[in-house]
Each structure stands twice: as structure tokens, then as C-alpha cells.
N, C-alpha and C positions, 0 to 999 in steps of 0.2 A: 389475353394470357401473354406474359412476357417471355423472353427467350429462355431465361433460366428455368422457368416452370415447364416449358415445352421440353427442354433437355432432360429435366428430371423425370417427366412422364415417359419419355422415350426410353430412358434407361430402365425404368421399372417394367415397361412392356417387354423389353428385350430379356430381362431377367425372368419374367413370368413365362415367356415363350420357351426359354431354355429349360426351366424346371419342369414345365408341362411335357416337354419332349422326352425328358428322361423318365418321367413317371409312365408315359405311354409305352416306352421301350421295355421297361421292367414289367409292366402289367401284361404286355403281349409276349413276354419272354423272348424278345428279339435282342439277344445279347450279341454284340458285335464289338469290334476292336475300338470303335469310337466312344463306347459308353463310358469308359474310365476317363477319357479326356473331357467328355461332357460333364461328368460328375465333378472333376477337379475344377473345370471352368466355372461351374455353378457355385462351388464352395468359395472360390476366389471372389466371385461376384457378390455372394452373401456377406463375405468379410468386408468388402468395400462398402456395401450398403450399411453394415453395422457401424463402420467408422464414420460414414456420412451422417447417420442417425445420431451418433454421439456428439458430433460437431453441431448439428442442428439443435439438439437439446441445450448445449452449452450457450448457444446464441439467444435462447429465450423461447417462450411459448409461441406456437403457431408459426414455426420457421421450417424451412427445408434447406437442404444442402446437397449439392451435386458433387460426387467424389471426383477428385482430380489429384494430380501429383502434389499440388500445394497443400491440399487438405491432408493427404497422407503424410507429408513431411512434418506438418504442424502437429498432428496427433503423435507421430513417432517421437518428435522432440519433447512433447509434454510427458509422454510415458518415460522417456530417458531421464528427464528432470526429476520426476517423482521417484524413480528407482534410485537415483544418486542421492536424493535427499535423505533416504533412510540411513545412510552412513555419514552424512555431512558433519553432524555434530561430533560423532565419535572420532572422525578424522581431523577435527579442528579446522574445518573449512569455513565455518560461519563466524563472522565477526562484524563489528560496526565501525564506521568512521564517525567523526563528530563535526558538525557544521556550526560554527559560532553564530550567535545572534547578538546584535548590538542595540543599545538604546539610541534612538534616533537623534536626540539632542546632544547628549554627552559623548556619544560614540564609544562609551565603555561597554565591556562585555555584559550581556544580560544572561546568557546561557548557551547551551549547546543542544542540538537535536541529534539523537543517535540514529544513524541511517544504516540499516542492515546491509551487509555485503556477503557474497558467496563466491569463493574461488574454488571451483570443483577440480579435483585431480583428473577427472575424466573429461568434463565438458568445458573446462576453463572458466573464465569469468562469466557468471550468469547474471543478467540484469535483474535488479530488485523486483520490478513489477512482475517479471516472469516467475521467479522462484517464490515470491510471497503468494501469488495467485495459486501456484501448484501446491504450496504447503498448506494453504487454507482448504483446498478441495480434498487433499489427502489426509488432513488432520494433523500433519506434522507441525503445524504452526503452534500447537500447544507447548510442545517441548522446546521448540525454537524460541518461542516467546518467553518462556520461563528462563531459558539460558540468557537471553538478551537482557531481561530485567535484572537478573542476578549480576551479570557483568557490568551493566550500567550503574547499579548501586555500588558495586565494588570500586569502580573508577571514580564515581562521584565522591565517595569517602576519601579517596586519595587526593582529588583535586581541592577539596576543602582545606587540605593542609598546606597548599602552595598558592592559593588564590586569596587575596585579601578581600576583594569585593564579594558581595552576595551574588549568587548565580543559581541557575536551574539547569538540570539535565533532563531533557525531554525524551520520552519513550513512546513510540506509536503502539496503539492497541488495535487489533483487527476485530471484525465481527465475531469470529470464532472464539477469540480470547475473552471477549466480553460475556459470551454465553457460558464460559467455563465456570462451574460452581466453585472451583478451587482458587480462582484468581484472587479474590479479596484476601483470603487467608494467606496466600503465598506472598502478596505484597506486604502484609503485616509482618510476616516472619522475616522477610529480608530487611525491612526497616529496623527491626530489633537486632538481627544478626550483625548488621554492619554499623549499628548505632549511629544512623545518620538522621539529620534534621529533615522531616518531611517537606519543609519549605524549599529544600533544594531539589525536589523531585517534581516533574511535570509529566502528565500523560496526555498524549494527543489522540484524538479520535475524529474521524470525518463525519460530517452530518449525514451522509448517505448510510453509513454504518449504524448510526443511532436510530435513524428513521425506519430501519428494517423491522425492528421490534421496539418501537419508541418507548412505551411505558416501562417495559422490563429493563431496557438499557439505561433509561434515565434514572431508574431506581438504583441500578448497579453503580453508575457514575456518581450518584449522590453518596453512596456508601464509601466509595474510593476517596472522594473529596473530603469526607468526614475524617479521614486519616491525617489530614493536614496538608495533602499534596495539592498541586495546581492542576486544573483541567483546561485544556485548550481545544477549541473546535477548529479542526483542520479543513483546508480546502473550502472555506466558506464562500458561498455563492455558486458553487458547482452542483450542489445537491438540490433537495426539494423541501427542506424544512420550512414551515410557515413561521410568521412572526409570533404566533401564539405559542408555538413550541420553543422558539428562541428565548422568550422570557422565562420559560420553565426549566431550561437546561441548567444543570449545576456547573456552569463553566466560569472561568476567570478571564479567558482570552478568546479572541477570534483571529484566525489566520486567513488573510485574503489570498486567494489562489493566484498562482503565477500567471495564469491566463489573462487576468485583469491587469496585473502589473506590467506585463509585456506590451500592453496596448497604450500605456501612458505616452502622450505626445503623438499618438496615431489615431486613437478612437475616442471621441468625446463622450460617447455613451459609457465606455469602461471607466473613464475618469469620473464621471458623474456617479456611477455605482460605488466606486471606491470612496468618494467623499461622503456619500450617504451612509455607507457601512460604518465608516469611522465615526460619523456623527451619531448614529444609532447606538453603536457599541459604547461610546462614552456616556450616553444618556443612561445606559444600563450598567454603568460602572465596570465596563470590561476594557481590558487593554487590547490593542490591535497590533498584530504582526503582519508585515508585508513580506511575502515569499517571492523568491526569484528576482531580486533586485540586481540588475546587471550593469546599469549605466548611471553616470552622474546626474543626468537629467531626471531619471526616475527617482533617485535619492532626493534631489532638491524639491521635486514636486511633492513627494510624500512628507518631507519635512514641513513644507508650506501648509499642508492641509491637516497637520497634527497627528500623523501616524506615530505610534509609540516605539515600536521595535522593528528592526530591519534584518532581513536574512537573505543572503544571495551571493553569487559569485563576485559581485563588485567588491564585497568585503572579504570573503574567503570561500574557497571551495571546501567540501568536506575533507577533514584532515585525520590522519591516524593519531591514535592516542599519544604516542611518543612525541609527535610534533607539537601537540597541544601542550604537553608537559614541558617541553623545551622552551616554548614561547613564554610560558608563565614563569619558568625559572629565571628567564632573562628580564621579564617585565610582569610584575604580579598583577597589574591592572589591565594590561593589554588594551590600550586605547587605540582605536582606529584613527589614523591621521592622514588618510589619502586626501 
């Protein structure tokens, strides 16, 4: 038995002893000045146990968690994030930045990925991973997702008036959104409302999201793709989809995760995986996007092995919409020339 399990058992035995002591005092009608303190101590202990249980469940099946200050702070933070999320849309705190993607050979703009941001009036800037996770578990992601889709379509419509080259605006879909029975109809309505060409729209979904309910999610993605939009498989290589599923997925692109790109020039195994992913994708008539490109060496390597599209800080960090508009007002093609 490891140290953490021993600590957990000792805490449970302490709690059990305190509760049994209170029960005996009440049964024996031995009321004394200490009983209220013991009751309060037991209530506090049960509350801590409840928090630890919540954390253990969040970590997966057959897990345990020992309550400590770190756990308490983490749970309190999560509760604060969920509470503030309820009013975030109404307060205009949710928005997105756009990160450009470039064709590897021509260095011309290929499109933009919409990256959700939240600047809370109470909590300050909240990292995307944190508030997306909280919005999924609370159900707030449905309304937030609809808002982001609406906003992305609106901005896409405007960009088509100032950009000469064809481009795509990519929007991420979560597992909760894909399960939403209203999603497909909502996308249809927004395409009609803004009168945009579906070829300018791309939806990104991770393979781990798809595989959680593979058959149902594949069918939903197929219906979305039938609208004329592009579907990209995000974070490819980090999930657990089989090659059998890969050939069935209604996708147009695969995005190689940053964890592989970061190892270019460092780990030969990562380079081998990238090369084979590109080779396989091209055999399936899929385009390949490399995420997290940050150095010239990474760019040159990806060019050499035939990667199609590049995204990362070497080209551009995520930018506010106004900066994107200003760039294209000055240069309608926005060719990367570093």
C-alpha cells in the first residue's frame, strides 16, 4: 500500500472515530460543552470528504483523493469559474482571436482558427482550457458555442469583402456541442442568415471527442459536412482512433498536434510519425496542417516532407479581429515573407 492510500485510510478512520464518538454521546444523553464543537468538526470533515470525493470522480473511475489545501483551492476555483460563466456572455466577456494559417509552399493565407477567449470582470483572464472544461461540465458550452459560431460567421462574411484569396474560418466543436440535437439546424440557419459560402467555413473536432460515441458522432459530422463545409480532425496522433475509423471519418484535413512538431530536430520517432501521417493522409486525399510551428527549422522540415498548411507562432500569434482587418486592408493577400 502506497503512502497516499495509507494517508487516505487514516483520514477515514479519524472521521469514523469522531462520528461514532458523537453518536455515543447523544445516545447516552451525555451532553457537554464539547459536543457542539465535535459536531462542527465532523461537519467540516464531511465537507472536506465530499470535496475529495468530487475530485476523485473527476479524475476517473477507481480513483481516490486526499483532501488538502491544493484540492480545496482547485475546487473553489472551478466553482468560481462556473459561477462567473453564467453571466459572461451577457457581460460581453467572451470573444475570440484569430490565428492565421498559411499554405506551406506559397506562404499565402489559407484561413484562420477561431480561438475562444474569456476576460472575466471578476477573475481576470481565464485560460481557454480551464473555462472550456468548466463550460462543458456545466452545460454553458451550448450557448457559448452558438455565440461563437454566430460571431465567426458574421466576421467571415465581412472578411470575404476585403480578402481576394479564398480562405476558411475554422471553429472548434466540443463533445457537448456535437451531441446537441439543435446544432445542425443552427449551422444551417446561420449560413442562410449571413449568406456565406459554406466553403469558407471549417469545423475542427478532436479524435478523442469523436471516439467517445463514434458511430453517432461520425453520422453528425457527415450531416454537417453535407452542408458544404470542411471538417478537420484536430490534435491527430494524441487520441486513440484506429486506422479503420480514420478511413470512415467524414473529414477533409488532419491537424498534427504540436507535441510532435515541437520534437522536430530533437526526436527521430516524432519525425517518423509526422512523415507517415502526412504520407497516409495524402493517400486518403486529406490535407495536413501542422500546429505549433515556432522555428525556421521546423518550417523547413515540414516543407521538405510535403506538409500542406502551417499554423503557429513562427508565422503569427492569435490576433484580434481589428488587427486582421487592418492587415488585409493594407495587403489583400497577406503573404508571409519571413
